[in-house]
Each structure stands twice: as structure tokens, then as C-alpha cells.
N, C-alpha and C positions, 0 to 999 in steps of 0.2 A: 505493502501499501504506498511507499515510500513514494510510488513513481504517479502519486495522485496531485495535481494541479488543486487550486480552486474552486474552478468549475467542477471538478469529481466531486469535493468534497463535499460542494452545495446540492450536486444531485443526491446524493448519499445520504445527504441530513433529508430533503426533501422524499428521497423515498423512505428513510425510516418514520416521517413524520405519516406518507399516505404512500404505502407499497403498489397501491390500487391504481396511485393516482395516473392518466392517462397521460402520453407523449405530448398532447396539444398543453396540457395545464401544467407540466414538470416545464416545456417551452415557454410557457408564458411566467412561470414562478421565477424562472432562469433567466430571462431574457435573449436565448438562443432559439435557433431552429428546432423543428422537431425531428430531422436529421440530425443536429448535433446530437441531441438526444439521444436518441436511440443508437447512433454509432458508440458514445459513450458507454450508454451502458452494456452492449456487445462486446467492445473492448474490457474491461471490467470483469465483465463474465468468464471475460478467454484465460485473462492474465489470473483469474482467479483470485480478484477482490471481491468479489460479490459469488459467492456460492449459494445463493439459492434466496427464495419469495418463502414466506409461510404465515401461516393462519393461526391467529392465536383464540383460543375460545374461552366463553366462560368457562366451563366444567373443567378444563384444565386448572384455573386456580381452585373451582368448588374442589377439585382432587385433594389437594393438600391445602387445606385453611391456616396448616401452620407454616413455615416458609423462612428458612436460613440460610445464610453464607457462613460457611466453616472455613477459615484459614487453618492452615495448618503448619507449622513446621519441622522438618525432620530430620533426624539425628543420621550423620555417617550418609550409606549408599543405600539407605531401605525403601527409596523413594517408588521404585516398580511396584515390591512387594506390597506397599502400605495401597498403590493404585488399585493391584488385584484385589484385596480383602473390601477395597469401599465398594467396587464392581459387585460382590456379592451382597451387599446391605438392598434390601428393597426399599429404603428409605433415601438411599442415593439418587438423583435426579442426574447429575452431571460431575466429573472431575474438571477443574483445569489447572494445568500448569503454569506459572509466572515467573516471574521477576522479582527482586527486593526481597522486603522483610521474609516471607511468606513462600514455602514452596509447592505447594496444593491450595487452591480454593476449591471446596466444594458446596454444591448443591445442594441442601436436605429438603424435604416435605415429607409432611403427617398429617394424622389427620387431630391429635392432641399434641398439648405441652410436656404430656408425662412422654410420650413416644418419641419427640425428636428429644428428649432431655437421654432419656435409653439409648437412644442410637449414638448423639452425642458420647453418652460415656462409652459406647461399643468402641466408638472410633478411636477417644484417645487412651485405648485400654491396648491398642495396635501396636505391637514390637517395631519400634521405628519412629512413632509419633513422641516429637521432645515437647512443644507445646502446641497450642491453640487457640482462637479465639471467635468467638461466634458472634452473628449480627442475627437477628430476628425482621426479617422484610416483614414491614407493616401496610405499605399499599404500594400497589405497582399500577403506576399512570401510563407508561408503556412499555412493550415489550420486543425485543427481537427476533424472540421465539416463532 
């Protein structure tokens, strides 16, 4: 995504706001031709900057009324093992590797706070997990899913 210019960034922003916007609407918003919008989208798809478009259903959020992001620090070289263990937990929705203070960011979803607490305690007990921090997701105004 380093090859994106200001127009590409503006186009991505407009698509994040409304991925169903027509080429005409996008060209009007960005002040460029429909052909330019179409070619930019196609180029970003070919390069892999845009990997897909999706729909977020109300039911996707109803399934997990309690959601959180757990940041995990891993000691040594245990990342692969921890990721495999996380993949076996039904509460884990996604596992992201990252840079900075934390090694992994894990999206967790459950029906109740007690279920979330149980899942977090299980994850904290994994060999290799040195420390963690969890933030509850209170409101989702926009999702890239």
C-alpha cells in the first residue's frame, strides 16, 4: 500500500464509507472521471491493496454480544504454538500478528462476560503467553468486515 497516492487514499476512504457506492458517485466525490475511478480500483485489486468487499449483517454482531480485543506478548519463539492454540478456541474470531509492544492481537467474541473471562483466562494460561491486555468493544460504528 506504499504505492498509493492521495487519490488512492481518498478512494479507499470513500469505499470504506460506502463500499456499494457507484462509480458515478465515487467520481463525483473525488472530482475525477468514472474511468479513473474504475481503473484505480482495478489496479489496487491487481496489486492486492484491495483484497475484497464484504457485507456486515446485524446478526454478525448479535452472535457475539460481548466482544474484545486481546493484545498478547509472547516470550521466546512460542508465537506459532500460541497461534495454533488460539485457532482451536471457538471464542477466537481472528488472530492478527502485529509490530510494536504486542506480538498478537486477538479478536474474541462470546455470549456473556463470564464466557469472555473464561476464554481470556484460558488464553493467558497458554505456554509462551508472557502478558496481555484486553479491551472490550462497546460500540461498533463501522466495520471493515
